[in-house]
matplotlib code that plots the C-alpha trace (Angstrom):
import matplotlib.pyplot as plt

x = [-9.9, -11.2, -8.2, -5.9, -7.5, -7.2, -3.4, -3.0, -4.9, -2.6, 0.1, -2.4, -3.9, -0.4, 0.3, -2.9, -2.0, 1.4, -0.2, -2.5, 0.3, 2.5, -0.3, -1.0, 2.7, 3.0, -0.3, 1.0, 4.2, 2.2, 0.0, 3.1, 4.2, 0.8, -0.4, -4.2, -6.0, -3.0, -4.7, -5.7, -2.2, -0.6, -3.1, -1.9, 1.7, 0.9, 3.1, 6.1, 5.2, 4.3, 8.0, 8.8, 5.5, 6.6, 10.0, 8.4, 6.0, 8.9, 10.5, 7.3, 7.0, 10.6, 10.2, 7.0, 8.7, 11.7, 9.4, 7.7, 11.1, 11.3, 13.0, 11.6, 12.7, 10.5, 7.4, 8.3, 7.5, 10.2, 9.5, 11.4, 10.3, 12.1, 10.9, 9.4, 6.7, 5.5, 5.5, 2.0, 0.7, 2.5, 1.3, -2.2, -1.8, -0.7, -3.5, -6.2, -4.6, -4.4, -8.2, -9.0, -6.6, -8.0, -11.7, -13.1, -11.3, -12.9, -16.4, -16.4, -15.5, -18.3, -20.7, -19.7, -19.0, -20.3, -16.6, -14.1, -11.2, -12.7, -11.1, -7.6, -7.7, -7.5, -5.2, -2.2, -0.4, 2.7, 5.9, 9.5, 10.8, 14.0, 11.8, 9.7, 12.7, 13.9, 10.4, 10.6, 13.0, 11.9, 8.2, 8.3, 11.1, 9.4, 6.0, 7.2, 8.9, 5.9, 2.5, 2.7, 4.8, 2.5, -0.9, -0.1, 3.0, 2.1, -1.6, -3.0, -1.1, -1.9, -5.6, -5.5, -4.0, -6.8, -9.8, -12.1, -13.0, -10.2, -12.6, -13.0, -9.2, -8.9, -11.7, -10.2, -6.8, -8.1, -10.4, -7.5, -5.2, -7.9, -9.2, -5.8, -6.0, -8.6, -5.7, -3.4, -4.4, -7.3, -9.8, -12.9, -15.1, -17.4, -17.3, -13.5, -13.2, -15.5, -13.6, -10.2, -11.4, -13.1, -11.2, -8.7, -10.9, -11.5, -7.7, -6.9, -9.4, -7.8, -4.2, -5.2, -6.9, -3.9, -1.3, -3.5, -3.5, 0.2, 2.2, 5.5, 4.2, 4.4, 8.0, 6.9, 3.8, 5.9, 8.1, 5.1, 3.4, 6.5, 6.6, 2.9, 3.4, 5.7, 2.5, 1.8, 5.0, 4.5, 1.1, 2.8, 5.5, 2.9, 1.3, 4.7, 6.0, 5.6, 2.7, 3.7]
y = [19.0, 16.3, 16.4, 16.3, 13.1, 11.6, 12.5, 10.8, 7.7, 7.5, 5.4, 2.8, 2.6, 2.1, -0.7, -2.5, -2.0, -3.5, -6.5, -7.0, -6.7, -9.2, -11.7, -11.2, -11.7, -14.9, -16.2, -15.6, -17.4, -20.3, -20.3, -20.5, -23.6, -25.2, -25.1, -25.4, -22.5, -20.3, -17.3, -19.4, -20.8, -17.4, -16.3, -19.3, -18.0, -14.5, -14.7, -15.0, -12.1, -10.0, -9.4, -7.5, -5.6, -4.5, -3.4, -1.4, 0.1, 1.2, 2.8, 4.7, 6.0, 7.0, 8.9, 10.7, 11.6, 13.1, 15.1, 16.5, 17.3, 14.5, 11.2, 7.7, 7.6, 10.7, 8.5, 7.1, 9.7, 10.3, 10.9, 13.2, 10.9, 7.7, 4.6, 3.2, 5.8, 4.0, 0.6, 0.7, 1.7, -1.0, -3.6, -2.3, -2.6, -6.2, -7.2, -5.8, -6.6, -10.4, -11.1, -8.3, -9.9, -13.4, -13.4, -11.3, -13.6, -16.7, -15.1, -13.9, -17.3, -18.8, -16.2, -16.5, -20.3, -21.8, -22.7, -20.4, -21.7, -21.9, -18.8, -19.9, -22.8, -20.9, -18.3, -20.6, -23.1, -25.3, -23.7, -24.9, -25.3, -23.4, -20.4, -20.7, -20.7, -17.5, -16.0, -16.6, -13.7, -11.6, -11.4, -10.2, -7.6, -6.2, -6.2, -4.2, -1.7, -1.4, -1.5, 0.3, 3.2, 3.6, 3.5, 4.6, 6.7, 8.5, 8.2, 8.6, 11.8, 13.4, 12.7, 13.9, 17.2, 17.7, 16.1, 18.4, 15.3, 12.9, 10.0, 10.5, 10.3, 7.2, 5.4, 6.4, 5.1, 1.9, 1.3, 1.7, -0.6, -3.3, -3.0, -3.6, -7.3, -7.9, -7.7, -9.9, -12.2, -11.3, -14.1, -13.4, -14.8, -12.3, -14.1, -14.3, -10.6, -9.6, -11.9, -10.5, -6.8, -7.0, -9.6, -7.1, -4.0, -4.0, -4.4, -1.6, 0.7, -0.1, 0.5, 3.7, 5.0, 4.0, 5.7, 8.8, 9.0, 7.9, 8.3, 7.1, 3.5, 3.1, 1.7, -1.0, -1.8, -2.1, -4.7, -6.6, -6.4, -8.0, -10.8, -11.4, -12.1, -15.0, -17.0, -16.5, -18.2, -21.0, -21.7, -22.0, -24.2, -26.5, -27.0, -27.3, -30.1, -33.7, -35.6, -38.7]
z = [-7.3, -9.6, -11.9, -8.9, -7.7, -11.1, -11.1, -7.7, -8.9, -11.9, -10.1, -8.8, -12.3, -13.8, -11.3, -12.3, -15.9, -15.3, -13.6, -16.5, -19.0, -17.2, -17.1, -20.8, -21.7, -19.8, -21.2, -24.7, -23.8, -22.5, -25.6, -27.9, -26.1, -26.6, -23.0, -22.6, -20.8, -21.1, -19.4, -16.4, -16.2, -16.3, -13.5, -11.4, -11.8, -10.6, -7.5, -9.9, -12.2, -9.2, -8.6, -11.9, -11.5, -8.0, -9.2, -12.0, -9.5, -7.3, -10.3, -11.2, -7.6, -7.5, -10.8, -9.5, -6.2, -8.1, -10.3, -7.2, -5.6, -3.1, -2.6, -2.2, 1.4, 2.1, 1.7, 5.1, 7.7, 10.3, 13.9, 16.3, 19.1, 20.1, 18.2, 21.4, 21.1, 18.0, 19.6, 21.1, 17.7, 15.9, 18.4, 17.9, 14.2, 14.4, 16.9, 14.7, 11.3, 11.7, 12.0, 9.4, 7.0, 7.4, 8.3, 5.4, 3.0, 4.5, 5.0, 1.4, 0.1, 2.1, 0.8, -2.8, -3.2, 0.1, 0.8, 2.5, 0.5, -3.0, -4.4, -3.6, -6.0, -9.3, -7.8, -7.2, -9.4, -9.4, -10.4, -10.7, -7.1, -7.9, -8.8, -5.7, -3.4, -5.1, -4.6, -0.9, -0.8, -3.8, -3.1, 0.6, -0.2, -3.3, -1.8, 1.2, -1.1, -3.6, -2.0, 1.4, 0.1, -3.0, -1.3, 2.3, 1.7, -1.5, -2.3, 1.2, 2.2, -1.1, -0.7, 2.9, 1.8, -0.8, 0.8, 2.9, 4.9, 6.0, 5.9, 2.1, 1.7, 3.9, 2.0, -1.3, -0.5, 1.0, -2.0, -4.4, -2.3, -2.0, -5.5, -7.1, -6.0, -8.7, -11.2, -9.2, -10.9, -13.2, -14.1, -16.0, -13.3, -11.5, -8.1, -8.2, -9.1, -6.3, -3.9, -4.8, -4.8, -1.4, 0.6, 2.0, 2.0, 5.8, 6.4, 4.0, 5.7, 9.0, 7.8, 6.0, 9.1, 11.2, 9.0, 8.8, 12.6, 13.0, 9.8, 11.5, 11.8, 8.0, 8.0, 10.5, 8.5, 5.3, 7.0, 8.4, 4.9, 3.4, 6.0, 5.6, 1.9, 2.7, 3.1, -0.6, -1.6, 0.9, -0.7, -4.1, -2.6, -1.2, -4.6, -6.3, -4.1, -5.4, -3.8, -1.8]

ax = plt.figure().add_subplot(projection="3d")
ax.plot(x, y, z, "-o")
ax.set_aspect("equal")
plt.show()
């Protein structure tokens, strides 16, 4: 059982490693051009290097699915019932997800720094506006294809099939999904790491429980997840626009 859980966790570990590698490569590139604090600068550009990491993540998931005799599309459960049967679940997901996605973030910021927005400062930096406009499309699409299918479409069902207690599987999948954020980006600051790792844990627990109860809502959640990430690019756009 233990080795099986390690195999399932392999893809999330690979995704975190990809994120760390992408940040390191960009930091080295910045250092070669003489930029000061190259690591922090590469961290501030994480919304840009998130796109290739997402694409590589999808490639790893597709490869794993083929090895197990399935297709990527099989991660999204199909329902024999009309789509309207999922509508109440989807509405419930949205109603609960919005406060769970925002409030823990702000409360943790207040707890760790006495300011709800302190963590966002080092996490976002100015980029060329042409790149930011491209990211408005690339980030939502690749996030929708990478994160929900990996954590809720692959990891969660595998854990549910192995765990004697479904709650253990839900907590495990949610912890992996939330914990990955500590690497997107990684800064060697204990408060920042705690903030990134825990800010979405309540939301991830909710989504994992929801998909465990109603797997057919995953496609809708993937679309919503992608749209939610438009806000990341808008934050980058805001700091990239000239002042005045």
